[in-house]
C-alpha angles and dihedrals in degrees: 000000000000123000121238117200111200126205111205126208120246144048096182122019095024097036096098092048092047091051090052087057091050092049091048090052089053094046099038111023088161089071093065132082115260113269095015117135133167108238105172149349113229135195139074138300095233136268095034118157090207094055119120143156094062132031111269123230124252090249139109130217121214121235088248092054093052092048093048095048092051092048093045095051095043090050087058090050090251120132128225115231116192113209099219096161101133104143096199097068121136131193088260090059090060088077092066104134098206096052090046090051089054090051090050090054097050093042090075091077122045092211090073123093148186124226108217143186105169118083087207092059093041093056091046094052094044090053100041101030106029094165095058112099116237122218120194110230128236085227087084088072096215099184099164121083093225091053091050093050090047089054090049090054088065123083097266119141089217138358115213106219124225111262092237089074091062113117090001091118095173089059094041091055089060094055115098127226099022090184089064095050126092123209120214097215104188108032108174095206118103109261110272092009107187092204101051095104091046089052091054089051092049090051091050092050092047090049088059090049091049090052093050094046092060090074096039126096115250096258095049102050116133115245116242121248107257121238129197126164124191090199096061116096113164142323097219113120092231092052095051102034092097093055109116088231096058114097110225114236093237091054096055099080098024111039101020104033107028100032104030102027099239109142107167121079128179124206114209117219117102091140097031121122116257099247093047091049091049089057090052092048091047092055099043103035107030135066112249094244092057100041094096096054090041091057093046093051091050092047090051090048092053091052096042091050091046093240088131125026127226112208111215126197113268115247113262134196121234115226119180107243116241116255092217 
């Protein structure tokens, strides 16, 4: 049986939900598909100037929070992967104190990693933090086999493949070092989307605007660059599951891991709503016969931890209506 290492989205908003999944895996390993393991949580500790891939939240993590999250995950043998894929970075941006603090925190454990796009940032991290693993981002949109194999010849811990390779088994067979590739199983973009790279750039530019606006008075905040895409449909698992680029849950361990030797799988969803993300987790991580109880336990956990609120009817007083 092949092993499938999953990388879950979220170090802030989704962190409590992700930890519920980890705790359920510890308490009820029988719920989960054979060979499935949780390898890392990825994302940013907002607000991070270097963040990319998805729009960051207007939030800020304390130093204590960052330190505790890193320690908690590493104590569970789960790595922290910072998604520092902003493609607009300059050498001046490398001085950002908050992002450097986050690097300092993850550098204590060589299981931790950074997902990168910018060559400037990559060189900086390799020189200053040589023990941090470097992951090449899918934001690079390497859609040619030769370009992928060239990327794999470099000292990356993993290369996240472009989603258009998914289920193209003739192309996947030509890629070298399958054990150093990562498959994005549930990309929400329409297959072959011609605007995917432009979307990544828009996100990177808006992340910079978000960062600047934090120090601006309310009336002087910079408007975000608008984004609309006629190709986008929905992010719900059930709406995208028939895309030819979506890897079916039953193919992960069998076809991809056991037969082809791909072992790393990324679930998209840093900005996804809780219930939608639970559906995605249920399908990819959990055996069909246990998906119902898995969902119910996570729903209860969200309510009990006040991550979602349940509005109850207000108590009323009965007064017999007058007959007049």
